[in-house]
BALUM-262597 format. One record per atom (N, C-alpha, C, O): residue in one letter; x, y, z. Coordinates in steps of 0.2 Angstrom, whole numbers, plus 5000, padded with zeros to 4 digits. Layout:
N
AXYZ
...
This chain:
336
X499350814959
X499250764953
X500150734955
X500550774957
X500350684953
X501250684954
X501250734946
X500950754942
X501950744949
X502150764944
X502750754939
X503050784934
X502850664943
X503450624938
X503350594935
X502850554934
X503750614930
X503550604922
X503750524921
X504350504923
X503250484918
X503150414912
X503750374911
X504050384905
X503950344913
X504650304914
X504750294905
X504250304901
X505350264902
X505450254897
X505850174895
X505950134890
X505750164902
X506350084901
X506050034898
X506349984896
X505250054896
X504849994891
X504150044891
X503950074895
X503950024885
X503250034884
X502750024887
X502649964888
X502250064888
X501750024896
X501549994892
X501649994886
X501149954894
X500549894892
X499849904887
X499649964886
X499649864884
X499249894882
X498749864885
X498649804887
X498149924884
X497649924889
X496949844889
X496549834893
X497049804883
X496949744882
X496149744886
X495749754881
X495749734891
X495249734891
X495049764896
X494649744900
X495649824896
X495349884906
X495049934901
X495449954896
X494349964903
X494250034900
X494850064899
X495050084893
X495350064904
X496050144903
X496550114906
X496450064909
X497150134906
X497650134909
X498150194907
X498450214902
X498150204913
X498750264915
X498950264919
X498750254924
X500050284913
X500650284914
X500850334917
X501150374914
X500750334926
X501350404929
X501650344933
X501550334938
X501950314931
X502450284936
X503250324936
X503550334931
X503450354940
X503750394944
X504650364938
X504950304937
X504850434937
X505550424936
X505850354937
X505550314940
X506550334934
X506950304938
X507250344943
X507350324949
X507350404940
X507850444943
X507650454949
X508050464953
X506750444949
X506450464957
X506650404963
X506550414969
X506850334960
X507050274965
X507950314967
X508150334972
X508150314961
X508750354964
X509150414965
X509750424964
X508650454969
X508450534972
X508550484977
X509050464980
X507650474980
X507550434986
X508050394989
X508150414995
X508550334986
X509050314990
X509550334991
X509750324996
X509850384986
X510350424991
X510450464995
X510850465000
X509750504995
X509750554999
X509350525005
X509050575008
X509250455007
X508950435013
X509750365015
X509950345021
X510250345007
X510950315012
X511150405017
X511350415023
X511150455012
X511450475018
X511150535024
X511350585025
X510650485027
X510150525032
X510850485038
X511350455037
X510450495044
X510450455049
X509850465052
X509550515053
X509750375056
X509950375050
X509550335041
X508950335038
X510250315041
X509950265037
X509350255033
X509150195034
X508750295026
X508250235028
X507950245021
X507950305018
X507650215018
X507050215008
X506350165014
X506250115017
X506150225011
X505550215009
X505150115006
X505250065002
X504650125011
X504650055008
X504050035005
X503949975005
X503650075001
X503650084991
X504050054988
X503750054982
X504550044988
X504950024981
X505349944986
X505749904985
X504949954988
X504949874987
X504449834982
X504649774981
X503949854979
X503449874977
X503849854971
X503749904967
X504249814967
X504249784958
X503849734959
X503549714964
X503949704952
X503349654950
X503749614956
X503449624961
X504249574958
X504549524961
X504249564969
X503749534972
X504349594971
X504149654978
X503549614978
X503449564981
X503249624975
X502149614974
X501949524975
X501549494978
X502749504969
X502449434973
X502349404978
X501949374980
X503149434983
X503349414986
X502949454992
X503049424997
X502749494992
X502049524998
X501449464997
X501349425001
X501249474990
X500649384991
X501049334993
X500649294995
X501549314995
X501549244998
X501949295006
X502549285006
X501749335011
X501849335013
X501349335015
X501149305021
X500949355011
X499949365017
X499449305017
X499049295021
X499849235012
X499949175015
X500149125021
X500049065022
X500649175024
X500949155029
X500549135035
X500049155036
X500649105038
X500149075044
X500249155049
X499849185051
X501049165050
X500849235055
X500649295052
X500749345055
X500449285046
X500349345045
X499549355043
X499349325038
X499249395047
X498649405052
X498149445046
X497649425043
X498449515046
X497949575040
X497549535037
X496949515038
X497949505030
X497649485024
X496849435025
X496349455022
X496749405028
X496549335031
X496049365034
X495449335034
X496049425040
X495649455046
X495249515040
X494649545039
X495849505037
X495349565033
X494649545028
X494149575027
X494949505025
X494849465019
X494049425022
X493549425018
X494049395030
X493549375033
X492949445037
X492349435038
X493449515036
X493049575038
X492149585032
X491549595032
X492949575027
X492549585022
X491849555022
X491349595022
X492049475020
X491449435016
X490949435026
X490349455024
X490849435031
X490449425036
X490149515036
X489649535038
X490749565034
X490249605037
X489849665029
X489649715029
X490049605023
X489649675018
X489449695016
X489649745013
X488649655016
X488049675016
X488149715020
X488149765016
X488349745027
X488049805030
X488549865027
X488349925028
X489249855023
X489749875022
X489349915016
X489149965017
X489149875010
X488549895004
X488349935008
X488549995008
X487649905013
X487049955011
X487450065015
X487250115014
X488150035022
X488150125022
X488450165018
X488450225019
X488650095011
X489050165006
X488450185000
X488350234997
X487850125002
X487450134994
X487750114986
X488250094984
X487050144982
X487150084976
X487650164972
X487850214974
X487750124967
X488150164959
X488750224960
X488850284959
X489350154965
X490050194968
X490550174964
X490750114962
X490750254961
X491650224958
X491950204963
X491850244968
X492250164964
X492850134969
X493650134967
X493850104962
X493950164970
X494750204970
X495150164973
X495150164979
X495550124971
X495750094976
X496750134976
X497050144971
X496750144981
X497450154985
X498050074985
X497950024989
X498650084982
X498950054982
X498749944981
X498749894984
X498649964976
X497749894974
X498049834975
X497849804979
X498949814972
X499149774971
X498849704970
X498949694964
X498449634974
X498249594971
X497749624974
X497649654979
X497349564967
X496649564967
X495949544970
X495449554967
X496349514978
X496049474982
X495649514985
X495049494984
X495749564987
X494949584995
X494449624987
X493849594986
X494749694981
X494449704979
X493949664977
X493349684977
X494049584973
X493749574970
X492949544978
X492349544976
X493049534983
X492749504987
X492149614991
X491549644992
X492649624990
X492149694991
X491649714984
X491049734985
X491749714978
X491449744972
X491049674972
X490449684970
X491149614973
X490549584976
X490049614978
X489449604975
X490249644984
X489649654988
X489049724986
X488449724987
X489349764985
X489149844983
X488849794981
X488849734980
X488349874980
X487549864979
X487849924971
X487849994971
X488049854963
X488149894959
X488549954957
X488350004953
X489149934959
X489649954959
X489650004948
X489449974943
X489950064950
X489650104943
X490650084940
X490650084934
X491050074942
X491750074938
X491950054945
X491650044950
X493050054943
X493250014948
X493950074945
X493950114940
X494350074950
X495150114946
X495550094950
X495550104957
X495950064948
X496550034952
X497250074955
X497550114951
X497350074959
X498150124958
X498550074963
X498450044968
X499350084958
X499550064960
X500550094958
X500650154956
X500950054959
X501750074957
X501950044953
X502250064948
X501949984954
X501849934950
X501749894940
X501549844937
X502149964939
X501549924933
X501449864930
X500849864928
X501749814929
X501749754926
X501149724929
X500649724926
X501149704935
X500849694940
X500349704937
X500049664934
X500249764940
X499549784942
X499249794933
X498649804931
X499549774929
X499049784925
X498749684922
X498249664922
X499449654922
X499049624925
X498549604930
X498049574927
X498549604935
X498149594938
X497349634936
X496849594935
X497449694936
X496549724934
X496549684929
X496349634931
X496849674921
X496649634914
X496449564918
X496149524913
X496449544921
X496049474925
X495649484931
X495449434934
X495449534933
X494749594935
X494449584930
X494049534930
X494549634925
X494049664920
X493649614916
X493049614915
X494049564914
X493949504910
X493549464917
X492949474915
X493449434923
X493049444924
X492349434929
X491949394932
X492649524927
X492149544929
X491849614922
X492149664921
X491349604920
X491349654912
X490749674915
X490549714911
X490349664922
X489949704920
X489949784923
X489549824923
X490649794926
X490849864930
X491949884924
X492449864922
X491549934924
X491949964921
X492749974925
X492850004930
X493249944923
X494149924926
X494449974921
X494449984915
X494650014925
X495350054924
X495850064930
X495750064936
X496450064924
X497150094933
X497450124929
X497550124923
X497950164936
X498250234937
X499050184939
X499050144944
X499550194936
X500050144937
X500550244942
X500750294939
X500450234946
X500850294950
X500750294958
X500350264962
X501250354960
X501350364966
X500850394971
X500850444975
X500250334970
X500050374974
X500050404983
X499550434986
X500550404986
X500950434990
X500950524989
X500650564993
X501250524984
X501150584977
X500450624976
X500350684976
X500050584974
X499650604976
X499250614967
X499650654964
X498850594964
X498350584958
X497850594954
X497250584958
X497750614949
X497250634946
X496750574944
X497050524942
X496150574943
X495850534938
X495650564934
X495350614934
X495950504927
X495650504923
X494850554919
X494450574922
X494850564912
X494050584909
X493350534908
X492750544908
X493950484908
X493450414907
X493250404913
X492950344913
X493150454920
X492850444923
X492350464925
X491850434927
X492350504926
X491850574923
X491150504926
X490950494932
X491050484920
X490350484917
X490150404924
X489550384925
X490650394927
X490750344930
X490350344941
X490650354946
X489750314939
X489550324943
X489350424949
X489650474949
X488750404952
X488450464956
X489150504962
X489350564963
X489550434966
X490050464970
X490350394971
X490250334970
X490950454977
X491450384975
X491550374982
X491350404987
X492050294981
X492050264987
X492950244987
X493150204983
X493250274991
X494050274992
X493950204994
X493450174996
X494550184993
X494850104999
X495450094999
X495750084994
X495850075004
X496550065007
X496350035010
X495950045015
X496749955005
X496449905013
X496849865016
X496949915021
X497149845018
X497749785022
X497949855027
X497649905029
X498549825029
X498949905034
X499249955032
X499649995036
X499149975025
X499350015021
X499450095024
X499850135021
X499050105028
X498950175030
X499450195036
X499750245038
X499450115037
X499850145044
X500850115042
X501150075045
X501150135036
X501450155035
X501850205033
X502450225032
X501150245033
X501550345034
X501750335044
X501750295049
X501950425043
X501850415052
X501250445051
X501150455045
X500650475058
X500350475059
X500250555058
X499650575058
X500850595054
X500750675053
X500550645044
X500350675039
X500750585042
X500750595036
X500150575035
X499850595030
X499850525038
X499150505035
X498650535039
X498250495040
X498450605043
X498250635040
X498250665035
X497650675032
X498850705030
X498850735023
X498450695019
X497950715015
X498750615020
X498550575015
X497550585016
X497150595011
X497350565023
X497050595022
X496350625018
X495850615015
X496750705020
X496650775018
X496650775010
X496250785006
X497250755008
X497250765001
X496650724997
X496450744991
X496450665000
X496050594999
X495350634999
X495050644994
X495050665004
X494450695006
X494250744997
X493750754994
X495250784996
X494850824991
X494550804984
X494150844981
X494850714980
X495050674979
X493950654976
X493650664971
X493850624982
X493450614984
X492650654983
X492150624980
X492650704986
X492350754982
X491950764989
X492150754995
X491350794986
X490750784993
X490350714994
X490250684989
X490150704997
X489450614995
X490250584999
X490250565005
X490850584994
X491350544999
X491550505000
X491450505006
X491750424999
X491750405005
X492550355007
X492950345003
X492650345013
X493250305011
X493350235014
X493050245019
X493550165015
X493250115019
X494250105020
X494650105015
X494550095027
X495150085027
X495650045031
X495650035037
X495850035029
X495949945035
X496449975037
X496950005034
X496249975045
X496949975050
X496949915058
X496549885062
X497649925056
X497749855061
X497949895067
X498249945069
X497549845070
X497149885078
X497849855085
X497849795086
X498149885090
X498549885092
X498649815095
X498249805100
X499049755094
X498949695099
X499849675107
X500149725110
X499949595109
X500149615108
X500949605104
X500949585098
X501649625106
X502249625102
X502249555100
X502349545094
X502049505103
X502549435102
X501849405095
X501949345092
X501149435093
X501149435087
X500949465084
X500449455081
X501449545082
X501549565079
X502049585077
X502249625072
X502549535081
X503749505079
X503449485076
X503549495070
X502949425077
X502749375071
X502749365065
X503149345061
X502049415064
X501749445058
X502349485054
X502149515050
X502849485054
X503349525051
X503949495050
X504349525046
X504049455052
X504549395054
X504349325051
X504349265054
X504249335046
X503849255047
X504449195048
X505049205047
X504149135049
X504749055052
X504849045045
X504748985045
X504949065037
X504849035030
X505349075028
X505849065024
X505149145031
X505949185029
X505449215022
X505749235017
X505049215023
X504449265012
X504749335014
X505049365010
X504549365022
X504649455023
X505449475023
X505649525020
X505749445027
X506849455024
X506449435017
X506349495016
X506349405013
X506349395007
X506249455002
X506649474998
X505849475005
X505449535005
X505549595005
X505349645002
X506249605011
X506449655011
X506849665008
X507049715005
X507249575007
X508249635006
X507949604997
X508349594993
X507449604995
X507349634989
X507649704985
X507749724979
X507449724992
X507749834989
X508149814985
X508149814978
X508949774991
X509649794989
X509449734981
X510049734979
X509149694976
X509049664971
X508949734966
X509249744961
X508449774968
X508149844964
X508749904965
X508749964965
X508949874966
X509849934969
X510149894966
X510549914961
X510149864966
X510649824960
X510749834953
X511249864950
X510049804951
X509849784945
X509549834943
X510149854943
X509049904942
X509149964943
X509749984941
X510049984936
X509750004952
X510050084949
X510950084949
X511350124950
X511050024949
X511549994947
X512149994956
X512750004954
X512150004962
X512449974967
X512549954967
X512149914968
X513349954968
X513349904971
X513649894978
X514049924981
X513449814980
X513549824986
X513249734989
X512649714988
X513749714994
X513449614994
X512749624997
X512649665002
X512249574994
X511849574997
X511749525001
X511449474998
X511849515004
X511849455010
X512649455013
X513049415015
X512649545014
X512949575021
X512649605024
X512849655027
X511949585022
X511149635027
X510949575030
X511249515028
X510449575034
X509749545035
X509249575035
X509049635034
X508949515037
X507949555042
X507949565045
X508149515049
X507749635048
X507649635057
X506949685057
X506849745056
X506349615059
X506049665059
X505849655068
X505949605071
X505549725073
X505049705079
X504649765079
X504649815076
X504349745084
X503649795086
X504449835094
X504849825098
X503949925087
X504549975095
X503549995099
X503050015097
X503849975105
X502949995110
X503050075109
X502550105106
X503450115112
X503550175112
X503350195109
X502950245110
X503550185100
X503150235095
X502650175091
X502650175085
X502250135095
X501850095095
X501650105085
X501250135081
X502450025083
X502550045076
X502749985076
X502949955082
X502749945069
X503249875067
X503649905062
X503649935056
X504349895068
X504649915060
X505449885057
X505849865061
X505349875051
X505649825046
X506449885045
X506449945044
X507049835045
X507849875046
X508149795040
X507949735039
X508649845037
X509049775032
X509749835038
X509849895038
X509949755041
X510449785049
X511349755044
X511349695042
X511749795043
X512549755042
X512749715046
X512849725052
X513049655043
X513249595046
X514049615043
X514349595038
X514349655048
X515149655050
X514949725041
X514549715035
X515549785045
X515749825040
X515349815033
X515549755029
X514949865030
X514749855022
X514949935021
X515049985024
X514849915011
X514849995012
X514349965003
X514349914999
X514150035002
X513750034996
X513950064994
X514250104997
X513950074985
X514250124979
X513550134973
X513250104969
X513550214977
X513150204970
X512950264970
X512850304975
X513050274960
X513150344959
X514050364960
X514150424960
X514350334961
X515050344962
X515150424971
X515350484971
X514650374976
X514750404981
X514750314987
X514250274985
X515250304992
X514950264995
X514850295001
X515150335004
X514250235004
X513950235009
X514150155012
X513950105010
X514650185019
X514750135024
X514250135028
X513850185029
X514450065032
X514050035037
X514449985042
X514649925043
X514350065049
X514749995053
X514549905056
X514149885052
X514549885058
X514349825061
X513749835063
X513749885066
X512949805063
X512549795064
X512349885065
X512049905070
X512449935058
X511949985058
X511649965051
X511849935046
X510849995053
X510449995048
X510050055044
X510150115045
X509750005040
X509450045033
X508450035037
X508049985038
X508550095037
X507450105041
X507250085033
X507550115028
X506550035031
X506450015027
X505550005027
X505050005023
X505650005033
X504550005033
X504750025043
X505150025047
X503850065043
X503750095049
X502950055050
X502650095046
X502650025051
X501949995050
X501650045057
X501950025062
X501250085058
X501050095065
X500450075065
X500150065060
X500150055072
X499250025073
X499050055081
X499350075086
X498450065079
X497850115081
X497550075086
X497550015087
X497350145091
X496550115093
X496050125092
X496150185092
X495350115090
X494950135085
X494850215083
X494850245077
X494850245092
X494750305093
X495550345092
X495450405092
X496050325091
X496350355088
X496650365080
X497050405078
X496150315079
X495850325070
X495650375069
X495950415065
X494950365073
X494450395071
X494650505072
X494550545068
X495050505080
X495150575078
X495550605073
X495550655070
X495950555071
X496250595065
X496150575060
X496650545058
X495650565057
X495050555053
X494650605051
X494350615045
X494450655061
X494050685062
X494650765056
X494450795051
X495450785062
X495450795057
X495650845049
X495750905047
X495650775049
X495950775042
X495050795036
X495050805030
X494550795043
X493950795037
X493350765034
X492850785030
X493650695039
X493150665037
X492850655043
X493050685049
X491950605042
X491450585048
X491550515048
X491450475042
X491650475055
X491350415053
X490650375053
X490150385057
X490750315048
X490250305047
X489850235048
X489350215046
X490550205050
X490650135050
X491150105053
X491650115050
X491050055060
X491750025063
X491849925061
X491649955055
X491849895060
X492149835059
X492749795059
X493149795054
X492949755067
X493249725069
X493149635071
X492649615073
X493649605069
X493249545071
X493549505079
X494149525080
X493449475082
X493149475088
X493749465092
X493849475098
X494349455087
X494949465095
X495549485095
X496149465096
X495049565092
X495449605090
X495749625086
X495849685087
X496149605080
X496749585076
X497149655073
X497749685074
X496149655068
X496149715063
X495549735062
X495149695063
X495349805058
X494449815060
X494749865051
X495249895050
X494349875047
X493849915046
X493549995045
X493150005050
X493650035043
X493450095043
X493150135040
X493350155035
X492650145042
X492050175035
X492150265033
X491750315033
X492450265033
X492250385034
X491850385027
X491750355022
X491650455030
X491350505024
X491750565022
X492350565023
X491350625019
X491750675016
X491450745021
X490850755019
X491550775026
X491050805028
X490850855030
X491250885034
X490350875028
X489950915026
X490451005029
X490251055028
């Protein structure tokens, strides 16, 4: 379970139509500490989870609508085409736990396909956005108990008492290419922690971005309308507004490319000329062209991800991919 204290910058939203809303949003000091540590590192880096304030979440929703960004529409297509097969493999009466919930678009399609899901718990780091999205979902699906936990799922979390009566089994759901934001070692560790949370008979449905041409991947993370660039640069706005950093937002540009040797797309903020970021009385200088590494998105062949899942204590139970080999869904089950 995360040890982060709830933030005290403003009160947590009222539950409204939600069955429960647990506020374990990491304290502002966590963002500050991670920013100071990352800027002092070589090469400089800041974790992609800090993209997601309310504005960042809205921008990511816009990214998902760009013509270059194939994962969202492809995954939605898989959930529609193979929903019945997924539901049959999962079985009835499950509690669905979504990691990094964001927009409710995909979970609505999954819940519609499943056989009598007993409840749904959304876990996300963006508190106000989470509450708004899940309140809407609870209103639209009153037959399902909908709860939310504002937490950093990368640090671990616990399900509240209210979920004990919801369903005989748990189904984890990690859509998008979120699993790719972790190194393979980190991803395996996340799977292992999730195995403990999901428990005996638990299952995990995970979206996995497949390896493909560099041209497709480069375009997906650097769209022509510049939405992904705005999303990346929003990190600097957060540092200024929330942490009090002194920096020139116009002094950095968005850079994204597929690194074939590492099997991942990388996103960076690149200094345009010499730059300085002042934070908490410390100065971090940048040479022209020096970068802050803000995201990695690893891509996997199906057999690579299956091997990782087995090492983490899961057995494969289902696999679905589109005809063009862009994206896939893996259904895993906690191994006995």
